[in-house]
py3Dmol code that shows the C-alpha trace and the ligand (Angstrom):
import py3Dmol

protein = """\
ATOM      1  CA  MET A   1     -87.183  57.264 -13.204  1.00  0.00           C
ATOM      2  CA  LEU A   2     -89.603  55.713 -10.705  1.00  0.00           C
ATOM      3  CA  ASN A   3     -92.148  58.497 -11.040  1.00  0.00           C
ATOM      4  CA  ASN A   4     -93.041  61.292 -13.440  1.00  0.00           C
ATOM      5  CA  ILE A   5     -91.654  64.129 -11.366  1.00  0.00           C
ATOM      6  CA  LYS A   6     -90.026  66.701 -13.625  1.00  0.00           C
ATOM      7  CA  ASN A   7     -90.640  70.177 -12.211  1.00  0.00           C
ATOM      8  CA  ILE A   8     -89.748  70.868  -8.588  1.00  0.00           C
ATOM      9  CA  CYS A   9     -91.190  73.928  -6.895  1.00  0.00           C
ATOM     10  CA  VAL A  10     -88.718  75.475  -4.442  1.00  0.00           C
ATOM     11  CA  PHE A  11     -89.873  77.855  -1.737  1.00  0.00           C
ATOM     12  CA  CYS A  12     -87.081  79.680   0.088  1.00  0.00           C
ATOM     13  CA  SER A  13     -85.859  82.985   1.419  1.00  0.00           C
ATOM     14  CA  SER A  14     -85.740  86.173  -0.639  1.00  0.00           C
ATOM     15  CA  SER A  15     -83.193  87.660   1.808  1.00  0.00           C
ATOM     16  CA  ASP A  16     -79.699  88.678   0.719  1.00  0.00           C
ATOM     17  CA  TYR A  17     -78.483  88.991   4.327  1.00  0.00           C
ATOM     18  CA  LEU A  18     -78.269  85.431   5.617  1.00  0.00           C
ATOM     19  CA  ASP A  19     -75.463  83.317   6.980  1.00  0.00           C
ATOM     20  CA  ASP A  20     -73.514  81.584   4.204  1.00  0.00           C
ATOM     21  CA  VAL A  21     -74.694  78.179   5.376  1.00  0.00           C
ATOM     22  CA  TYR A  22     -78.127  78.861   3.799  1.00  0.00           C
ATOM     23  CA  TYR A  23     -76.817  79.964   0.390  1.00  0.00           C
ATOM     24  CA  LYS A  24     -74.492  76.967   0.397  1.00  0.00           C
ATOM     25  CA  ASP A  25     -77.439  74.567   0.675  1.00  0.00           C
ATOM     26  CA  ALA A  26     -79.484  76.588  -1.843  1.00  0.00           C
ATOM     27  CA  LYS A  27     -76.619  76.283  -4.311  1.00  0.00           C
ATOM     28  CA  GLU A  28     -76.193  72.585  -3.630  1.00  0.00           C
ATOM     29  CA  LEU A  29     -79.903  71.959  -4.070  1.00  0.00           C
ATOM     30  CA  GLY A  30     -79.893  73.874  -7.376  1.00  0.00           C
ATOM     31  CA  ARG A  31     -76.959  71.837  -8.596  1.00  0.00           C
ATOM     32  CA  LEU A  32     -78.692  68.566  -7.722  1.00  0.00           C
ATOM     33  CA  ILE A  33     -81.967  69.646  -9.318  1.00  0.00           C
ATOM     34  CA  GLY A  34     -80.161  70.423 -12.576  1.00  0.00           C
ATOM     35  CA  GLN A  35     -77.839  67.437 -12.592  1.00  0.00           C
ATOM     36  CA  ASN A  36     -80.664  64.999 -11.904  1.00  0.00           C
ATOM     37  CA  GLY A  37     -82.682  66.205 -14.891  1.00  0.00           C
ATOM     38  CA  TYR A  38     -85.250  68.282 -13.023  1.00  0.00           C
ATOM     39  CA  ASN A  39     -86.406  71.876 -13.595  1.00  0.00           C
ATOM     40  CA  ILE A  40     -87.206  74.477 -10.959  1.00  0.00           C
ATOM     41  CA  VAL A  41     -90.440  76.393 -10.445  1.00  0.00           C
ATOM     42  CA  TYR A  42     -89.863  79.384  -8.194  1.00  0.00           C
ATOM     43  CA  GLY A  43     -90.719  83.020  -7.574  1.00  0.00           C
ATOM     44  CA  GLY A  44     -88.765  84.298 -10.595  1.00  0.00           C
ATOM     45  CA  SER A  45     -86.652  86.792  -8.677  1.00  0.00           C
ATOM     46  CA  THR A  46     -82.984  87.741  -8.473  1.00  0.00           C
ATOM     47  CA  LEU A  47     -83.082  87.730  -4.679  1.00  0.00           C
ATOM     48  CA  GLY A  48     -81.623  85.679  -1.853  1.00  0.00           C
ATOM     49  CA  MET A  49     -81.633  81.921  -1.730  1.00  0.00           C
ATOM     50  CA  MET A  50     -84.256  81.934  -4.487  1.00  0.00           C
ATOM     51  CA  TRP A  51     -81.790  83.190  -7.065  1.00  0.00           C
ATOM     52  CA  THR A  52     -78.847  81.235  -5.613  1.00  0.00           C
ATOM     53  CA  CYS A  53     -80.809  78.040  -6.131  1.00  0.00           C
ATOM     54  CA  ALA A  54     -82.427  78.870  -9.487  1.00  0.00           C
ATOM     55  CA  SER A  55     -79.239  80.122 -11.154  1.00  0.00           C
ATOM     56  CA  GLU A  56     -77.467  76.927 -10.147  1.00  0.00           C
ATOM     57  CA  VAL A  57     -80.257  74.834 -11.681  1.00  0.00           C
ATOM     58  CA  LYS A  58     -79.632  76.658 -14.940  1.00  0.00           C
ATOM     59  CA  ASN A  59     -75.837  76.239 -14.649  1.00  0.00           C
ATOM     60  CA  ASN A  60     -76.423  72.505 -14.399  1.00  0.00           C
ATOM     61  CA  GLY A  61     -78.708  72.006 -17.370  1.00  0.00           C
ATOM     62  CA  GLY A  62     -82.143  72.489 -15.786  1.00  0.00           C
ATOM     63  CA  LYS A  63     -84.829  74.954 -16.794  1.00  0.00           C
ATOM     64  CA  ILE A  64     -86.103  77.853 -14.688  1.00  0.00           C
ATOM     65  CA  TYR A  65     -89.822  78.572 -14.535  1.00  0.00           C
ATOM     66  CA  GLY A  66     -90.566  81.830 -12.736  1.00  0.00           C
ATOM     67  CA  VAL A  67     -93.946  82.999 -11.446  1.00  0.00           C
ATOM     68  CA  MET A  68     -94.253  86.555 -10.114  1.00  0.00           C
ATOM     69  CA  PRO A  69     -96.987  89.101  -9.514  1.00  0.00           C
ATOM     70  CA  GLN A  70     -96.865  92.441 -11.342  1.00  0.00           C
ATOM     71  CA  ARG A  71     -96.236  94.333  -8.114  1.00  0.00           C
ATOM     72  CA  LEU A  72     -92.910  92.558  -7.575  1.00  0.00           C
ATOM     73  CA  VAL A  73     -91.996  92.985 -11.243  1.00  0.00           C
ATOM     74  CA  ASP A  74     -92.585  96.734 -10.774  1.00  0.00           C
ATOM     75  CA  LEU A  75     -90.233  96.673  -7.765  1.00  0.00           C
ATOM     76  CA  GLY A  76     -87.506  95.374 -10.076  1.00  0.00           C
ATOM     77  CA  CYS A  77     -87.288  91.869  -8.576  1.00  0.00           C
ATOM     78  CA  ARG A  78     -87.700  89.922 -11.819  1.00  0.00           C
ATOM     79  CA  THR A  79     -84.837  88.029 -13.443  1.00  0.00           C
ATOM     80  CA  ASP A  80     -84.553  87.984 -17.237  1.00  0.00           C
ATOM     81  CA  ASN A  81     -83.088  84.489 -17.131  1.00  0.00           C
ATOM     82  CA  CYS A  82     -86.246  82.395 -16.872  1.00  0.00           C
ATOM     83  CA  ASP A  83     -86.901  79.829 -19.575  1.00  0.00           C
ATOM     84  CA  GLU A  84     -90.594  80.527 -18.953  1.00  0.00           C
ATOM     85  CA  PHE A  85     -91.963  83.471 -17.022  1.00  0.00           C
ATOM     86  CA  HIS A  86     -95.559  83.616 -15.801  1.00  0.00           C
ATOM     87  CA  LEU A  87     -96.998  86.929 -14.719  1.00  0.00           C
ATOM     88  CA  ALA A  88     -99.539  86.702 -11.881  1.00  0.00           C
ATOM     89  CA  GLN A  89    -102.035  89.199 -10.462  1.00  0.00           C
ATOM     90  CA  GLY A  90    -101.194  88.662  -6.812  1.00  0.00           C
ATOM     91  CA  MET A  91     -99.591  86.280  -4.349  1.00  0.00           C
ATOM     92  CA  ARG A  92    -102.559  83.894  -4.348  1.00  0.00           C
ATOM     93  CA  ASP A  93    -102.926  83.217  -8.043  1.00  0.00           C
ATOM     94  CA  ARG A  94     -99.138  83.089  -8.210  1.00  0.00           C
ATOM     95  CA  LYS A  95     -99.178  80.163  -5.785  1.00  0.00           C
ATOM     96  CA  GLN A  96    -101.917  78.491  -7.813  1.00  0.00           C
ATOM     97  CA  LYS A  97     -99.789  78.742 -10.950  1.00  0.00           C
ATOM     98  CA  MET A  98     -96.719  77.392  -9.155  1.00  0.00           C
ATOM     99  CA  ASP A  99     -98.826  74.476  -7.941  1.00  0.00           C
ATOM    100  CA  ASP A 100    -100.265  73.848 -11.424  1.00  0.00           C
ATOM    101  CA  ILE A 101     -96.898  73.602 -13.155  1.00  0.00           C
ATOM    102  CA  SER A 102     -94.905  71.674 -10.523  1.00  0.00           C
ATOM    103  CA  ASP A 103     -94.820  67.992  -9.524  1.00  0.00           C
ATOM    104  CA  ALA A 104     -93.093  68.192  -6.134  1.00  0.00           C
ATOM    105  CA  VAL A 105     -92.233  70.801  -3.523  1.00  0.00           C
ATOM    106  CA  ILE A 106     -89.140  71.585  -1.494  1.00  0.00           C
ATOM    107  CA  ALA A 107     -89.283  74.276   1.188  1.00  0.00           C
ATOM    108  CA  MET A 108     -85.927  75.569   2.382  1.00  0.00           C
ATOM    109  CA  ALA A 109     -85.276  78.053   5.167  1.00  0.00           C
ATOM    110  CA  GLY A 110     -87.322  81.211   4.764  1.00  0.00           C
ATOM    111  CA  GLY A 111     -89.526  83.883   6.261  1.00  0.00           C
ATOM    112  CA  PHE A 112     -93.274  84.503   6.161  1.00  0.00           C
ATOM    113  CA  GLY A 113     -93.452  83.961   2.397  1.00  0.00           C
ATOM    114  CA  THR A 114     -91.860  80.539   2.545  1.00  0.00           C
ATOM    115  CA  LEU A 115     -93.780  79.487   5.642  1.00  0.00           C
ATOM    116  CA  GLU A 116     -97.091  80.428   4.106  1.00  0.00           C
ATOM    117  CA  GLU A 117     -96.342  78.626   0.845  1.00  0.00           C
ATOM    118  CA  PHE A 118     -95.198  75.507   2.673  1.00  0.00           C
ATOM    119  CA  ALA A 119     -98.194  75.472   5.050  1.00  0.00           C
ATOM    120  CA  GLU A 120    -100.618  75.767   2.161  1.00  0.00           C
ATOM    121  CA  MET A 121     -99.087  72.778   0.396  1.00  0.00           C
ATOM    122  CA  CYS A 122     -99.418  70.767   3.632  1.00  0.00           C
ATOM    123  CA  ILE A 123    -103.101  71.501   4.103  1.00  0.00           C
ATOM    124  CA  GLN A 124    -103.803  70.835   0.407  1.00  0.00           C
ATOM    125  CA  LYS A 125    -102.225  67.410   0.832  1.00  0.00           C
ATOM    126  CA  GLN A 126    -103.839  66.752   4.216  1.00  0.00           C
ATOM    127  CA  LEU A 127    -107.306  67.352   2.775  1.00  0.00           C
ATOM    128  CA  GLY A 128    -106.619  65.374  -0.398  1.00  0.00           C
ATOM    129  CA  PHE A 129    -106.300  68.188  -2.936  1.00  0.00           C
ATOM    130  CA  ASN A 130    -102.875  66.988  -3.994  1.00  0.00           C
ATOM    131  CA  LYS A 131    -100.594  64.004  -3.466  1.00  0.00           C
ATOM    132  CA  LYS A 132     -97.289  65.698  -4.114  1.00  0.00           C
ATOM    133  CA  ALA A 133     -94.000  64.995  -2.424  1.00  0.00           C
ATOM    134  CA  ILE A 134     -93.409  67.808   0.086  1.00  0.00           C
ATOM    135  CA  VAL A 135     -89.926  68.152   1.525  1.00  0.00           C
ATOM    136  CA  LEU A 136     -88.833  70.442   4.315  1.00  0.00           C
ATOM    137  CA  LEU A 137     -85.087  70.972   3.968  1.00  0.00           C
ATOM    138  CA  ASN A 138     -83.899  71.675   7.488  1.00  0.00           C
ATOM    139  CA  THR A 139     -80.624  73.494   6.745  1.00  0.00           C
ATOM    140  CA  ASN A 140     -78.665  74.317   9.894  1.00  0.00           C
ATOM    141  CA  GLY A 141     -81.545  73.024  12.053  1.00  0.00           C
ATOM    142  CA  PHE A 142     -83.516  76.120  11.010  1.00  0.00           C
ATOM    143  CA  TYR A 143     -86.846  74.292  11.376  1.00  0.00           C
ATOM    144  CA  ASP A 144     -86.130  72.388  14.608  1.00  0.00           C
ATOM    145  CA  ASP A 145     -88.491  74.602  16.606  1.00  0.00           C
ATOM    146  CA  LEU A 146     -91.210  74.390  13.972  1.00  0.00           C
ATOM    147  CA  LEU A 147     -90.941  70.597  13.967  1.00  0.00           C
ATOM    148  CA  LYS A 148     -91.344  70.623  17.765  1.00  0.00           C
ATOM    149  CA  PHE A 149     -94.401  72.787  17.279  1.00  0.00           C
ATOM    150  CA  PHE A 150     -95.830  70.254  14.787  1.00  0.00           C
ATOM    151  CA  GLU A 151     -95.437  67.559  17.466  1.00  0.00           C
ATOM    152  CA  LYS A 152     -97.309  69.793  19.916  1.00  0.00           C
ATOM    153  CA  MET A 153    -100.109  70.173  17.343  1.00  0.00           C
ATOM    154  CA  ILE A 154    -100.377  66.386  17.210  1.00  0.00           C
ATOM    155  CA  GLU A 155    -100.030  65.854  20.987  1.00  0.00           C
ATOM    156  CA  GLU A 156    -102.785  68.373  21.678  1.00  0.00           C
ATOM    157  CA  LYS A 157    -104.973  66.841  18.942  1.00  0.00           C
ATOM    158  CA  PHE A 158    -104.989  69.781  16.530  1.00  0.00           C
ATOM    159  CA  ALA A 159    -103.701  67.260  14.010  1.00  0.00           C
ATOM    160  CA  ASN A 160    -103.406  63.478  14.003  1.00  0.00           C
ATOM    161  CA  ASN A 161    -100.661  60.925  13.420  1.00  0.00           C
ATOM    162  CA  TYR A 162    -101.338  60.868   9.682  1.00  0.00           C
ATOM    163  CA  ALA A 163    -100.040  64.441   9.580  1.00  0.00           C
ATOM    164  CA  ARG A 164     -96.556  63.071  10.129  1.00  0.00           C
ATOM    165  CA  ASP A 165     -96.694  61.457   6.693  1.00  0.00           C
ATOM    166  CA  LEU A 166     -97.483  64.700   4.886  1.00  0.00           C
ATOM    167  CA  ILE A 167     -93.907  65.897   4.747  1.00  0.00           C
ATOM    168  CA  PHE A 168     -90.408  64.502   4.595  1.00  0.00           C
ATOM    169  CA  VAL A 169     -87.772  66.311   6.630  1.00  0.00           C
ATOM    170  CA  ALA A 170     -84.408  66.304   4.850  1.00  0.00           C
ATOM    171  CA  ASN A 171     -81.191  67.326   6.549  1.00  0.00           C
ATOM    172  CA  THR A 172     -79.255  67.766   3.313  1.00  0.00           C
ATOM    173  CA  PRO A 173     -80.080  68.684  -0.304  1.00  0.00           C
ATOM    174  CA  GLN A 174     -79.028  65.160  -1.328  1.00  0.00           C
ATOM    175  CA  GLU A 175     -81.598  63.638   1.052  1.00  0.00           C
ATOM    176  CA  ALA A 176     -84.249  65.945  -0.413  1.00  0.00           C
ATOM    177  CA  ILE A 177     -83.485  64.867  -3.990  1.00  0.00           C
ATOM    178  CA  ASP A 178     -83.233  61.173  -3.074  1.00  0.00           C
ATOM    179  CA  TYR A 179     -86.670  61.343  -1.474  1.00  0.00           C
ATOM    180  CA  ILE A 180     -88.164  62.966  -4.566  1.00  0.00           C
ATOM    181  CA  LYS A 181     -86.490  60.465  -6.871  1.00  0.00           C
ATOM    182  CA  ASN A 182     -87.995  57.552  -4.962  1.00  0.00           C
ATOM    183  CA  TYR A 183     -91.363  59.125  -4.165  1.00  0.00           C
ATOM    184  CA  ILE A 184     -94.398  57.010  -4.907  1.00  0.00           C
ATOM    185  CA  LYS A 185     -97.659  58.930  -5.033  1.00  0.00           C
ATOM    186  CA  PRO A 186    -100.276  57.518  -2.628  1.00  0.00           C
ATOM    187  CA  GLU A 187    -102.948  55.715  -4.625  1.00  0.00           C
ATOM    188  CA  LYS A 188    -105.920  56.730  -2.563  1.00  0.00           C
ATOM    189  CA  THR A 189    -107.209  60.060  -1.378  1.00  0.00           C
ATOM    190  CA  PRO A 190    -107.349  60.489   2.433  1.00  0.00           C
ATOM    191  CA  THR A 191    -110.610  59.377   4.036  1.00  0.00           C
ATOM    192  CA  LYS A 192    -112.586  61.450   6.525  1.00  0.00           C
ATOM    193  CA  HIS A 193    -111.222  59.181   9.263  1.00  0.00           C
ATOM    194  CA  GLU A 194    -107.644  59.802   8.163  1.00  0.00           C
ATOM    195  CA  ILE A 195    -108.200  63.537   8.184  1.00  0.00           C
ATOM    196  CA  TYR A 196    -110.308  64.040  11.294  1.00  0.00           C
ATOM    197  CA  SER A 197    -109.695  61.157  13.704  1.00  0.00           C
ATOM    198  CA  ARG A 198    -107.493  61.878  16.709  1.00  0.00           C
TER     199      ARG A 198
END
"""
ligand_1 = """\
23
AMP
P -89.662 84.969 2.352
O -89.534 83.567 2.852
O -90.549 85.823 3.189
O -88.355 85.612 2.020
O -90.438 84.857 0.973
C -89.921 84.065 -0.012
C -91.030 83.288 -0.682
O -92.103 84.169 -1.033
C -90.490 82.667 -1.951
O -90.644 81.260 -1.945
C -91.287 83.314 -3.064
O -92.113 82.388 -3.722
C -92.098 84.433 -2.426
N -91.467 85.756 -2.629
C -91.131 86.637 -1.661
N -90.530 87.738 -2.185
C -90.478 87.525 -3.500
C -89.974 88.258 -4.601
N -89.398 89.449 -4.450
N -90.094 87.741 -5.814
C -90.686 86.550 -5.994
N -91.171 85.808 -5.019
C -91.080 86.268 -3.782
"""
view = py3Dmol.view(width=600, height=400)
view.addModel(protein, "pdb")
view.setStyle({"model": 0}, {"cartoon": {"style": "trace"}})
view.addModel(ligand_1, "xyz")
view.setStyle({"model": 1}, {"stick": {}})
view.zoomTo()
view.show()
């Protein structure tokens, strides 16, 4: 292994009502995570792409680390199949825990939950709070419009060219895993110039 990445945090949809194309990629990603010797950190639920991906990690020899707030446990969302389960107070400390115990991040297609989790990882990296590999897995071109919007942010100087290096856009689960396998952590923390120049 080129790096010490072991635990991959996966953010993705909790919906059970999506087109099959999304579950197919979630399953494929789970398989690759397990078969390549990684574990998954995720929301700990039995729902949607989250469970499709996590259960496949387990089926392929990886461990499942779930992090969920009490409110969602009370709603009956928790799976009993986690190798480690961490109970959180709310959505914010849950994210902190997921960050603490993971070495890399993959965001798949999702709704507000996924978008918020992904965006927070980006700003943490942009400002130098972490140096993790962040992958956006663009299943079915789901994020094409968001990627256009990111370009608009750069064009209109809300972000700079360095922002392009924050994330890797993968078109397939295999590309996502290959990127993580070969990821080299940047040695230095971003300078003020790198963050704020336009
Ligand atoms: P969404 O994209 O809105 O479906 O939200 C999914 C994301 O939010 C996942 O990456 C989870 O980390 C978190 N999340 C949303 N709902 C749940 C749930 N019922 N149990 C655990 N995590 C959840």
